[in-house]
C-alpha positions as CSV (number, residue, x, y, z in Angstrom):
1,M,-8.0,5.8,8.8
2,T,-4.6,4.5,8.0
3,L,-5.7,1.0,8.5
4,L,-8.8,1.6,6.3
5,I,-6.9,3.3,3.5
6,C,-4.1,0.6,3.5
7,S,-6.8,-2.3,3.6
8,I,-8.6,-0.7,0.6
9,A,-5.3,-0.5,-1.3
10,A,-4.4,-4.1,-0.3
11,I,-7.8,-5.4,-1.5
12,T,-7.7,-3.4,-4.7
13,S,-4.2,-4.5,-5.6
14,S,-5.0,-8.1,-4.8
15,I,-8.1,-8.1,-7.0
16,I,-6.1,-6.4,-9.9
17,W,-3.2,-9.0,-9.4
18,Y,-5.7,-11.9,-9.5
19,V,-7.5,-10.6,-12.7
20,S,-4.4,-9.3,-14.6
21,K,-2.9,-11.6,-17.1
22,R,0.3,-9.5,-17.4
23,D,3.4,-9.9,-15.2
24,L,3.5,-6.5,-13.6
25,K,4.9,-7.6,-10.2
26,L,1.4,-6.8,-8.7
27,G,2.0,-9.6,-6.2
28,T,4.8,-7.5,-4.7
29,L,2.6,-4.5,-4.5
30,S,-0.2,-6.5,-2.9
31,L,2.2,-8.0,-0.3
32,M,3.5,-4.5,0.6
33,F,-0.1,-3.2,1.2
34,W,-1.1,-6.3,3.1
35,G,2.1,-5.9,5.3
36,A,1.2,-2.3,5.9
37,S,-2.4,-3.2,6.7
38,L,-1.2,-5.8,9.2
39,M,1.2,-3.3,10.9
40,W,-1.7,-0.6,11.2
41,L,-3.9,-3.4,12.6
42,V,-1.4,-4.2,15.4
43,D,-1.0,-0.5,16.0
44,S,-4.8,-0.1,16.3
45,V,-5.1,-2.9,18.7
46,A,-2.3,-1.5,20.9
47,E,-3.9,2.0,20.8
48,Y,-7.2,0.5,21.8
49,I,-5.6,-1.3,24.7
50,E,-4.1,1.9,25.8
51,L,-7.0,4.3,25.3
52,G,-10.0,2.1,25.7
53,A,-13.4,3.5,24.7
54,D,-11.7,6.8,23.8
55,F,-10.2,5.1,20.8
56,F,-13.5,5.3,18.9
57,S,-13.9,9.1,19.3
58,P,-10.9,10.6,17.7
59,S,-10.6,14.4,17.1
60,T,-11.0,15.8,13.6
61,A,-7.3,16.8,13.6
62,D,-6.3,13.2,14.4
63,M,-8.5,11.9,11.7
64,V,-7.1,14.2,9.0
65,N,-3.5,13.3,10.1
66,D,-4.2,9.6,9.9
67,A,-5.8,10.0,6.5
68,F,-2.8,12.0,5.2
69,L,-0.4,9.4,6.6
70,G,-2.4,6.6,4.9
71,V,-2.3,8.3,1.6
72,C,1.4,8.9,2.1
73,V,1.9,5.2,2.8
74,V,0.0,4.2,-0.3
75,A,2.0,6.7,-2.5
76,L,5.3,5.4,-1.1
77,G,4.2,1.8,-1.8
78,L,3.4,2.7,-5.3
79,I,6.7,4.5,-5.8
80,I,8.6,1.5,-4.5
81,W,6.6,-0.7,-6.8
82,L,7.3,1.5,-9.8
83,V,11.1,1.3,-9.1
84,I,10.9,-2.4,-8.8
85,L,9.0,-2.7,-12.0
86,V,11.5,-0.4,-13.9
87,V,14.5,-2.4,-12.4
88,K,13.1,-5.9,-13.1
89,D,11.6,-4.8,-16.5
90,P,9.3,-7.9,-16.8
91,S,8.1,-7.1,-20.4
92,G,11.6,-6.2,-21.6
93,K,10.5,-2.8,-23.1
94,I,13.1,-0.7,-21.3
95,K,15.9,-3.0,-22.4
96,A,14.6,-3.1,-25.9
97,S,14.4,0.7,-26.1
98,L,17.9,1.2,-24.7
99,S,19.4,-1.4,-27.0
100,S,17.9,0.1,-30.1
101,K,19.6,3.4,-29.7
């Protein structure tokens, strides 16, 4: 589930980055999600090697925990991206609002 959720977030952020005309540091967000997807892919392969065919029949509790972890990873990635966006201030709006006061 974590691999699926992170992969969907990576594909979505990549498409938005490609289509977007504004500099919102979406490339950074996309790379974070692709990195997380790669991490979960390696984890899934290692777990498959360990469990064998049982890997494809997880319990409901395991699936819910994995889904919750995937959502938390995506939320943390979005929080980190927002912090980067505020610090870098690519459009200069924060700097303009602070200097006008």
